[in-house]
C-alpha positions in Angstrom: 23.4 26.7 71.6 24.0 28.3 75.5 21.8 29.9 77.8 23.9 31.4 81.1 21.9 30.3 84.1 22.9 32.3 87.0 27.0 30.3 86.6 26.6 28.2 84.6 25.5 27.6 81.3 22.5 25.3 79.6 21.9 23.9 76.6 19.1 25.3 75.2 19.3 23.5 71.8 21.3 23.2 68.5 20.8 24.0 65.0 21.8 21.6 63.2 23.5 23.4 60.3 21.5 26.7 60.6 23.8 29.3 61.7 20.4 31.2 63.7 18.3 29.6 66.6 15.6 30.8 68.0 15.0 31.5 72.6 11.6 31.4 73.3 9.5 31.7 76.1 11.5 34.6 77.3 10.5 37.3 80.0 10.3 41.1 78.2 12.4 42.9 80.1 15.1 40.4 81.4 18.9 40.7 80.3 19.8 37.1 78.7 23.5 35.6 77.6 23.9 33.4 75.2 27.0 31.8 73.6 27.6 28.5 70.9 29.5 26.1 70.2 30.0 24.7 67.0 30.7 20.1 66.8 33.4 19.8 63.5 35.1 16.5 63.1 34.1 15.1 65.6 34.9 17.3 68.8 32.9 20.6 70.3 34.8 24.1 70.1 35.4 26.8 72.5 32.5 29.0 73.5 32.1 31.3 71.2 31.6 35.1 72.8 29.2 35.7 75.0 26.1 37.9 73.8 23.1 39.5 75.5 19.6 41.1 74.5 16.7 41.8 76.6 13.7 40.7 74.6 11.1 43.2 74.4 6.7 43.1 73.4 6.4 44.1 69.5 2.9 43.1 69.6 0.8 46.3 69.6 -1.0 46.7 73.0 -4.2 48.8 73.9 -6.3 47.9 70.7 -9.6 49.7 70.5 -12.2 49.0 68.2 -14.7 51.8 67.6 -18.3 51.7 65.4 -19.7 53.6 63.1 -21.5 54.5 59.9 -20.3 51.3 57.3 -17.2 51.1 59.2 -15.6 50.5 62.1 -12.0 52.3 63.8 -8.9 51.3 65.0 -7.1 52.3 67.2 -3.7 51.0 69.1 -0.7 52.1 71.5 2.7 53.0 69.1 5.0 50.5 69.7 8.7 51.1 69.7 11.1 51.3 66.7 7.7 50.2 64.3 7.6 51.4 60.8 5.0 50.0 60.0 0.9 48.1 61.1 -1.0 45.7 59.5 -4.4 45.2 59.9 -6.1 41.9 59.6 -10.0 41.2 59.5 -11.2 38.2 60.1 -12.9 36.0 57.1 -14.8 32.8 58.1 -12.0 31.0 59.4 -9.2 32.9 58.0 -7.7 36.1 59.1 -7.1 39.0 55.9 -4.9 41.4 56.0 -6.7 44.8 54.4 -4.3 47.8 55.2 -1.3 48.7 56.5 -1.1 52.1 58.1 2.7 52.8 57.7 3.8 54.6 61.6 -0.3 55.8 62.2 -1.4 54.3 65.0 -4.7 54.2 63.6 -6.5 52.6 60.6 -10.3 52.3 59.8 -12.1 49.4 57.9 -15.1 50.6 55.6 -17.4 49.5 53.0 -19.1 47.2 56.3 -22.6 45.5 56.5 -24.2 48.0 59.2 -25.7 45.2 62.0 -22.4 42.9 61.4 -19.6 41.3 63.7 -16.5 42.5 62.5 -13.0 40.6 64.1 -9.3 42.7 63.6 -6.4 41.8 64.8 -3.0 44.0 64.1 0.3 43.0 63.8 3.7 45.6 63.8 6.8 45.4 61.8 10.2 45.7 63.5 13.4 45.3 63.2 12.6 43.8 59.8 10.2 41.3 61.4 6.6 41.0 62.4 5.3 40.9 65.8 2.7 38.5 66.8 -1.1 38.8 66.7 -2.3 41.2 69.2 -5.6 40.9 71.0 -8.9 40.3 68.8 -11.2 43.0 68.6 -14.5 43.2 67.5 -17.4 45.8 66.2 -20.7 46.5 65.2 -21.1 48.9 63.0 -24.1 51.3 63.1 -25.8 53.8 60.8 -25.7 56.8 62.5 -27.1 58.9 59.8 -30.6 60.3 61.0 -33.7 58.3 59.5 -37.4 59.4 58.8 -36.3 62.8 58.8 -39.9 64.7 58.2 -40.6 68.9 57.6 -43.8 70.1 58.0 -44.5 74.8 56.8 -46.1 76.6 59.1 -46.4 80.7 59.0 -42.9 81.6 58.3 -41.6 78.6 59.8 -40.8 75.1 59.4 -41.0 72.5 61.8 -37.8 69.2 61.0 -38.1 66.1 63.2 -36.5 63.2 63.2 -35.9 59.8 64.5 -33.5 59.4 67.6 -30.1 58.1 66.9 -28.3 55.7 69.7 -25.4 57.8 71.1 -25.6 60.7 69.3 -24.6 64.1 71.8 -25.9 66.5 69.1 -27.7 67.7 66.2 -27.8 69.9 63.3 -30.2 71.3 60.9 -28.8 72.7 57.7 -31.0 74.4 54.6 -29.9 75.0 51.4 -29.1 78.6 50.1 -28.3 78.1 46.5 -26.0 75.2 45.7 -24.4 74.9 49.3 -25.7 73.8 52.8 -26.2 76.1 55.7 -26.1 75.0 59.4 -29.5 76.8 60.8 -28.7 75.7 64.1 -28.3 72.6 67.0 -30.4 70.9 68.8 -28.7 68.9 71.2 -30.2 65.9 71.9 -33.4 66.9 71.2 -35.0 65.6 67.9 -36.8 68.3 66.3 -36.0 71.6 65.4 -37.5 74.8 63.9 -36.2 76.9 61.6 -37.9 80.5 61.6 -37.9 83.6 59.9 -38.4 82.0 56.6 -40.7 83.7 53.3 -44.2 83.1 53.0 -44.9 81.1 49.7 -41.7 79.8 49.3 -40.1 75.6 49.5 -36.5 75.0 51.6 -34.8 72.2 51.8 -33.3 70.8 54.7 -31.3 68.1 56.3 -30.0 66.6 59.7 -26.4 65.5 60.7 -25.7 63.3 64.3 -22.6 64.1 66.4 -22.2 60.6 67.7 -18.3 59.3 69.2 -16.5 62.2 67.8 -18.1 62.5 64.8 -20.6 64.1 62.3 -22.4 61.4 60.9 -23.4 61.4 56.4 -26.5 64.3 56.3 -29.7 62.4 55.8 -32.1 62.5 53.1 -32.9 66.0 52.0 -36.4 67.0 52.9 -39.2 69.7 52.3 -41.1 72.1 53.2 -43.3 74.8 51.7 -43.8 78.3 54.2 -47.4 79.9 53.8 
């Protein structure tokens, strides 16, 4: 196998009887010219036709990991020509393929333990081959569902409180009506909300949700309050 350097041809390797050869260590975006000779009956053949190729980066770039409640969401930049992506999770010293996203550039890894640190990398499938591994990213899932929710009844009202959730930019309080949950209002970043206009002698049921990193958490545990 010969590679053209300037006006000369440089022998860069031999493939034995294989009819394939990979030229490595090239600069992406550069144009490279090649030709091949065959060794037959003790003599080298003439040069083959000259071919060229321009190496391109098919390894997913800008991979990011965003932690959620028992999950990590991965995103990355699209790779031109990619027909599939595979996501890998590190288990000990090995990498385990945990899913494929098709042509989507996002994947959510679920069922994780909150507080644990998880490491990921992504590969792209382009023109029949898998790319090299992307940069490794990590994230620590955290519980974003409001905890320690309490409800105290008053005269015609109930006050709901809960512990702050790290990173929460809003909370909503919901009240059960029949078999459905109805949103009463948003508390912003406050961790208390008073539901007013309630009927004395009735018991009301409430849950709270937090808005963190662009997504709403699951409902908190249900709490109740009796209104006087």
